[in-house]
N, C-alpha and C positions, 0 to 999 in steps of 0.2 A: 504494500500500500504506500502511495506517495504521500509525503508530509506536506504541510501547508507551504513551507518555504520553497520546496521543489515545485509544487504546483504553481505558485506565484511566478517563479522563474520561467517555467514552461509557458505560461500565458504571456508573459512579457516578451519572451523571445520569439513568439509567433510573428512571422513576417507577412504583412498584408500585400506586399509588392511582389508580383511575379517577375522573377529575374529576366524572363524572356520577353517581357512586354516593352514596347517602344514607349508607350505612355502609361506609366504604372498607376496603381491605386493612389499613392500619396500625391502624385502630380495632378491627377484628376480631381481629388478632393480639394487641393489647394486652388485649382483653377475654377471649379464650380462654386466655391464659396468665397473666392477672391481673398484668400488668406495667404500671408507670407509662408514660405516653406517651413520656417522655424516654428511658427504657431501651429501649422498643420501637423508637424511631427509631435508636438506636445499634445495636441488634441487626440492623436492616435494613441499616444502613451496613456492618456487619461481614459480613453475608451477601453483599453485593455484592463486598466485598473477597475473600471466600473464593472466589466464582465466578471473579473475575479471576485469582486464584492458580491455579485449576485450568486455565484457558486459558493462562496464562503459562508454567506448568511442564509441562503435559501429563502430570502424575503423578496417581495416585490419592491423594486427600487425604481427611481425615476432619474433619467440622465439630464445633464444640462443640455442646452440647445446645441453647443459645439459637439459634445459627445454624441448627441442624437444624430447630428449630421454625418458623423463618421459611421455610426451604426446603420443609418439608412443606406449609405453607399455600400457598406460591406454586405448588406442583405442582397444587393444587386449582383454581387459576385457569389452566386449561389453555391457553387462547389466549395469555394474557399470558406464561406460562412458555415454552411450546414455540414459538410463532410470533414473538412480540414480543421476548422476552428471548434465548432460545437462537438462534432463526432470524435475527433482524435485528441484535441487539446483539452477542451473543457469536460468532455465525456458526459455532457448533458445537453438537453434541448432548451434553448432560450428563445422564446418567441417575443417579437416586438408587438406590444399591444397598445395601439394608440388610444387616446382619450375618446370617449363617446360624446363629449361636449356637455355643456350645461354646468350650472353652479355646483352641484354635488360632485361631479367628475373633476371640475377644476380644483375644488377644495381637497379632494382625495389626492390628486396629483401634487398639489402644493405640500401636503403633509408627507407624501412619499418622498418628494424632493428634499424636504427638510431632514427627514430620516436618513436619506442617502448621505447628505453632508455630515450628519452626526456619526454615522457608521464609518464613513471615510476617515474622520478624525480619530475614531477609536482604533480602527484597524491599522492605519498607516502612521499613527502618532504624529500627525501634522495636519494643518488645515489645507483644504484643496485650493489650488491657485484660482484666485477670484476672476481672472480674465477668461478662464474656461468654466469655472464653477461659481457663478455669481451667488451672492447671498440669497437665501430663500425668498426674501421679500423683494428682491430685484430681478428675479428670473423673467426673462422675456418669454412671451407666449408665442407658440408656433404661428399664429395668424399674422404676425408681423413679418414673416418671411415669405418671399415669393421667388419662383424661378423666373428669370428675365433673360432674354437673349440680348446680351450687351452689344452684339454686332448690329442689331436692328434698332436698339433704343439707347438713349442717353439716360444715365442715372444721375439725378441732381438731388442733393440732400434738401430736405424740407427746411425752410428757414424757421427760426424760432418764433417769429411774429405770426406764422401761419396757424399756430394753435398747437394743441396737444399732439405729441408724437406718439 
């Protein structure tokens, strides 16, 4: 039986990038989210930590928006996600269960996110990085994010005088 330290190391060593790919997972994640590569690598690191926490605690946890973006993209790489990561590395099935919407669901997810941050602190003996894991009261909701073809549209930040962001 593998101990927790070995399991953690195995999870963290999992490579989401196919060495034969011209445009790999990390590059695609950075491009689709307009993230610098250094931030992207940190988001992938935090994604792996999040998945470890799910396996470690056997609780329903809620990712930050950045970690969720990594998870969403990893789910598209079905063999990597289901066979290699869940099947071989994690040795458990982890489904992505989106919110069903509404006040009760939002409250549930806020509580789950706060619990995730608390468990992160307990397990890793450190606070999660706030640029990837914002405080529970500052977490952005998924409705604020949209896929936009930047080759077809300009993206201009909303001015402060326009109203609430």
